[in-house]
C-alpha distance (Angstrom), angle and dihedral (degrees) to the residues before:
residue distance angle dihedral
M1 . . .
E2 3.79 . .
F3 3.81 119.8 .
R4 3.78 129.3 -155.5
R5 3.79 139.0 -178.5
L6 3.79 114.2 -99.8
G7 3.78 99.5 -119.6
R8 3.81 112.3 -55.4
S9 3.80 92.8 -32.4
G10 3.79 127.3 107.7
L11 3.82 91.6 -115.2
T12 3.80 114.6 114.2
V13 3.82 120.8 -153.0
S14 3.77 135.3 -179.7
V15 3.79 113.3 -104.2
A16 3.80 87.3 -125.3
G17 3.77 114.8 61.4
I18 3.78 130.2 -175.6
G19 3.80 118.8 -128.2
C20 3.79 108.4 -148.6
N21 3.81 96.8 -162.4
N22 3.81 91.0 114.0
F23 3.81 93.2 58.2
G24 3.79 110.0 105.4
M25 3.79 91.5 2.8
R26 3.80 111.5 59.9
I27 3.80 97.7 7.3
D28 3.81 134.2 36.0
E29 3.81 129.3 -125.6
E30 3.78 96.0 -86.4
A31 3.82 92.7 51.9
S32 3.81 90.9 43.8
G33 3.80 90.2 54.0
A34 3.80 90.1 51.2
V35 3.81 89.9 53.3
V36 3.81 91.6 50.0
R37 3.79 93.2 49.0
A38 3.81 91.4 49.0
A39 3.80 90.0 50.0
L40 3.80 92.4 52.4
D41 3.80 90.4 47.8
A42 3.82 89.2 52.2
G43 3.79 93.0 51.6
V44 3.81 95.8 -106.4
M45 3.79 108.9 152.3
L46 3.81 103.6 170.0
F47 3.79 118.4 82.7
D48 3.80 116.0 -177.5
T49 3.80 119.4 -163.4
A50 3.82 139.1 146.9
D51 3.78 137.2 -147.3
V52 3.80 91.4 -115.3
Y53 3.81 95.5 55.2
G54 3.78 105.2 106.9
N55 3.80 87.6 -12.2
G56 3.81 90.3 -75.3
R57 3.80 98.1 -35.5
S58 3.83 93.3 105.6
E59 3.82 90.6 60.7
E60 3.79 91.7 44.6
F61 3.80 93.9 49.6
L62 3.80 92.1 45.1
G63 3.79 94.1 48.9
R64 3.78 93.9 50.3
A65 3.81 93.0 43.9
L66 3.81 92.8 52.2
G67 3.77 94.7 46.2
A68 3.81 109.8 150.0
E69 3.81 90.6 4.4
R70 3.80 91.9 69.5
N71 3.80 96.9 100.9
R72 3.81 94.9 53.9
V73 3.79 95.4 54.4
I74 3.80 137.3 63.2
I75 3.80 115.7 -115.9
A76 3.78 115.8 -162.2
S77 3.79 118.6 -174.5
K78 3.76 134.4 173.7
F79 3.80 139.9 -147.2
S80 3.82 142.1 -172.2
W81 3.81 104.0 76.2
P82 3.80 111.1 110.7
M83 3.79 114.7 -88.1
G84 3.78 93.9 -172.4
Q85 3.78 145.0 -13.1
G86 3.79 124.3 -54.3
P87 3.79 137.4 38.6
Y88 3.83 96.7 -69.4
E89 3.81 99.6 56.2
G90 3.80 100.6 80.2
G91 3.78 146.1 5.1
T92 3.79 132.6 80.4
S93 3.79 104.4 -76.6
R94 3.79 119.9 131.6
R95 3.80 89.4 -113.1
Y96 3.79 92.9 56.5
I97 3.82 99.8 38.1
M98 3.81 92.5 54.6
R99 3.80 89.8 53.6
A100 3.79 94.8 41.3
V101 3.79 96.6 53.0
E102 3.80 93.1 49.3
A103 3.78 90.4 50.5
S104 3.81 92.3 48.8
L105 3.80 92.8 48.3
R106 3.77 90.2 50.1
R107 3.80 94.1 49.2
L108 3.80 92.6 46.1
G109 3.79 93.2 46.4
T110 3.79 93.8 -129.4
D111 3.78 137.1 111.5
Y112 3.82 96.9 -136.7
L113 3.78 142.8 31.0
D114 3.78 119.2 -138.0
L115 3.81 92.3 -151.1
Y116 3.81 126.5 14.6
Q117 3.79 114.5 -169.3
V118 3.80 134.7 -167.5
H119 3.80 98.8 -122.5
R120 3.79 94.3 -152.6
P121 3.81 136.1 -8.2
D122 3.80 117.2 -83.9
W123 3.78 109.6 -142.8
E124 3.83 92.4 -167.8
T125 3.82 99.5 55.8
P126 3.82 124.7 66.7
I127 3.79 112.0 -118.1
E128 3.83 87.6 -128.1
E129 3.82 90.5 65.5
T130 3.81 92.5 47.7
L131 3.81 93.8 48.7
D132 3.81 92.8 44.5
T133 3.78 89.9 55.0
L134 3.79 94.9 44.7
N135 3.79 90.3 50.6
D136 3.81 89.9 52.6
L137 3.80 88.2 54.8
I138 3.81 90.2 51.1
R139 3.82 90.9 50.4
D140 3.81 89.8 48.0
G141 3.80 90.1 53.3
K142 3.79 94.6 -120.0
V143 3.80 93.3 112.6
R144 3.81 128.4 33.2
Y145 3.80 102.6 -170.4
I146 3.81 137.0 3.8
G147 3.79 134.1 -142.6
S148 3.76 144.8 168.2
S149 3.78 135.5 -116.5
A150 3.82 127.6 -157.6
F151 3.81 92.7 0.0
T152 3.79 118.8 152.2
A153 3.78 121.1 -127.8
W154 3.79 94.1 -98.6
Q155 3.82 91.2 49.1
I156 3.81 89.9 52.1
A157 3.80 89.8 50.6
D158 3.82 92.8 45.2
A159 3.82 92.6 50.1
D160 3.79 92.1 47.8
W161 3.84 93.7 48.3
T162 3.80 90.9 46.6
A163 3.82 92.7 51.0
R164 3.81 94.3 45.6
T165 3.79 95.3 47.9
R166 3.83 90.4 48.5
H167 3.84 92.2 45.4
Q168 3.80 91.9 -119.6
S169 3.79 135.5 140.6
R170 3.77 110.8 -81.0
F171 3.79 131.6 -139.7
I172 3.81 109.2 -88.8
S173 3.80 98.0 -171.5
A174 3.79 144.8 37.7
Q175 3.77 121.7 -155.5
N176 3.81 111.8 -161.3
E177 3.76 136.6 151.3
W178 3.81 109.4 -92.6
S179 3.77 130.9 160.8
M180 3.77 139.8 133.1
L181 3.80 87.9 -84.1
E182 3.83 97.5 40.7
R183 3.79 110.0 52.2
T184 3.79 103.2 144.5
I185 3.82 92.7 118.4
E186 3.81 93.6 59.6
P187 3.82 100.3 84.4
D188 3.81 97.3 51.1
V189 3.83 117.5 -1.9
I190 3.81 94.6 53.2
P191 3.83 94.2 50.2
A192 3.81 88.8 47.2
C193 3.79 90.6 52.7
Q194 3.80 90.8 48.9
H195 3.80 92.2 48.7
F196 3.80 96.2 47.3
G197 3.80 95.8 38.6
L198 3.79 99.8 -113.3
G199 3.78 120.6 154.2
V200 3.80 112.5 -131.5
L201 3.80 119.1 -129.9
P202 3.82 105.0 -168.1
Y203 3.78 116.2 -154.8
F204 3.83 126.7 -162.8
P205 3.84 88.5 28.0
L206 3.82 89.1 164.9
A207 3.83 94.1 50.3
N208 3.82 90.5 -110.9
G209 3.78 90.9 -43.6
F210 3.80 96.9 -51.7
L211 3.82 91.3 116.0
S212 3.81 93.0 49.6
G213 3.81 91.0 89.9
K214 3.80 97.4 -119.5
Y215 3.81 97.8 105.6
R216 3.81 123.4 86.6
R217 3.77 130.2 -162.1
G218 3.80 112.9 -101.8
E219 3.82 94.2 9.8
P220 3.83 127.3 109.5
F221 3.80 116.7 -101.1
P222 3.83 110.1 -90.6
S223 3.80 113.5 -94.5
G224 3.80 111.1 -96.2
S225 3.80 94.5 15.4
R226 3.80 121.9 134.1
L227 3.79 92.9 -114.0
E228 3.80 90.8 50.0
A229 3.82 90.5 50.4
W230 3.81 94.5 43.3
K231 3.80 102.2 28.6
D232 3.80 93.6 131.3
R233 3.81 90.1 57.6
F234 3.80 104.0 31.7
G235 3.81 105.0 16.3
H236 3.81 91.2 103.3
V237 3.82 89.5 75.5
A238 3.82 89.0 73.2
S239 3.81 92.9 72.0
D240 3.80 124.0 145.5
E241 3.82 89.4 -109.9
N242 3.80 91.8 53.5
F243 3.79 92.8 46.4
T244 3.81 87.9 54.1
R245 3.79 90.2 51.3
L246 3.79 90.7 45.8
E247 3.80 91.7 53.4
Q248 3.82 91.2 49.0
L249 3.80 92.4 47.5
T250 3.80 92.2 47.6
T251 3.79 90.4 52.9
F252 3.82 90.1 47.7
A253 3.81 91.2 52.4
N254 3.80 96.4 43.0
N255 3.81 91.7 50.2
R256 3.81 87.1 59.6
G257 3.77 96.3 46.0
H258 3.82 96.1 -101.6
T259 3.79 137.4 112.3
M260 3.78 127.9 -118.6
L261 3.80 88.5 -110.6
E262 3.81 91.2 55.8
L263 3.80 90.3 48.8
A264 3.82 94.9 49.0
I265 3.80 95.0 49.5
G266 3.82 95.4 33.8
W267 3.81 91.3 53.0
L268 3.80 87.6 62.8
A269 3.80 98.1 36.7
T270 3.81 90.3 53.4
R271 3.80 89.9 68.3
P272 3.83 114.2 89.7
V273 3.83 91.9 -143.6
V274 3.81 90.4 63.7
S275 3.80 112.6 88.4
S276 3.81 99.1 176.5
V277 3.80 135.0 -2.4
I278 3.81 109.4 -132.2
S279 3.80 111.2 -145.1
G280 3.78 125.8 175.7
A281 3.80 120.3 -138.0
T282 3.78 138.1 -174.1
T283 3.81 99.3 -172.7
P284 3.83 136.7 39.3
E285 3.78 89.0 -117.8
Q286 3.80 91.2 60.0
V287 3.81 90.1 48.9
K288 3.80 92.2 52.7
A289 3.80 92.7 47.1
N290 3.81 94.2 47.7
A291 3.81 93.1 46.0
A292 3.81 91.8 49.8
A293 3.80 91.8 46.4
A294 3.82 91.1 54.7
T295 3.80 91.3 66.5
A296 3.83 101.2 29.0
W297 3.79 102.8 86.2
R298 3.80 138.6 24.7
L299 3.76 107.4 -175.2
S300 3.79 121.2 -135.7
D301 3.80 120.2 -126.0
E302 3.77 88.9 -102.6
E303 3.80 92.3 51.3
M304 3.80 91.4 48.2
D305 3.79 90.1 51.7
E306 3.78 91.5 50.1
V307 3.80 92.8 48.8
N308 3.77 92.7 47.1
G309 3.80 88.5 52.7
I310 3.80 88.6 61.1
L311 3.77 94.3 49.2
A312 3.79 128.2 77.3
P313 3.83 114.0 -87.7
V314 3.80 115.1 -85.1
G315 3.76 112.1 -91.4
Y316 3.78 94.7 29.6
P317 3.81 126.4 95.4
A318 3.80 115.4 -103.9
């Protein structure tokens, strides 16, 4: 397994990360434990979860599966999505963060989080209040590092300026959707991360599984697949245009002795701004394949140019 610094921080993460969003949602505790064990066996050391995944069950399953291995891995969790009804069950206010972190620590069975991330921006709470609270958690030893998720470029810049001018800890990471078929962050978010020294943690690197190579034009989605389970939300990715791109990309990869999976993950891992590629998994076999793909291929500049020529122009939907 390859390891990289998370942004300009001293935190080291495996280039392959496990997204735990399936835990407690698509798979039960036994299957979640099998995924965690397979990840550890493959050298994966970054586990990304959130309080909202499975309404807390993801954190519970992850904590119990790690057990005595907790201190040799990196646990990243997130907060701000609503965990219940009413105005006090989500967001980034001091009142909510102090409750949310204690609940996450309890569910995970640990006394600290390696990385605590704002899951989504909160338009109602000043960023100063959020950063003040997160810095208190760092001083208390409950959180080691902080990061953002789904922030725009200007929000990344605003948070960094606010932290620097107040002499506070800054975000070290940005978790955003990024794949060959979802490139909207490339014109502005990626340059912002490079400028402010944030490590990027792409999620949905396989475009909800579409780039895994298991989907075929004109055929129903495989039973149990993510697109089959979430076709109303993500089914649009299986468009005729994307199937044409997928076929061209598969040919490109196969002609160079690689799989489509290795191309999809390697295309991201080739970029220096990417610290770890976060891939979800429901089986040990998926974990092994994703972990191997993360180190299998670093594309040359010429290969990157050729791949980008197949994809939709940056800034336009695939």
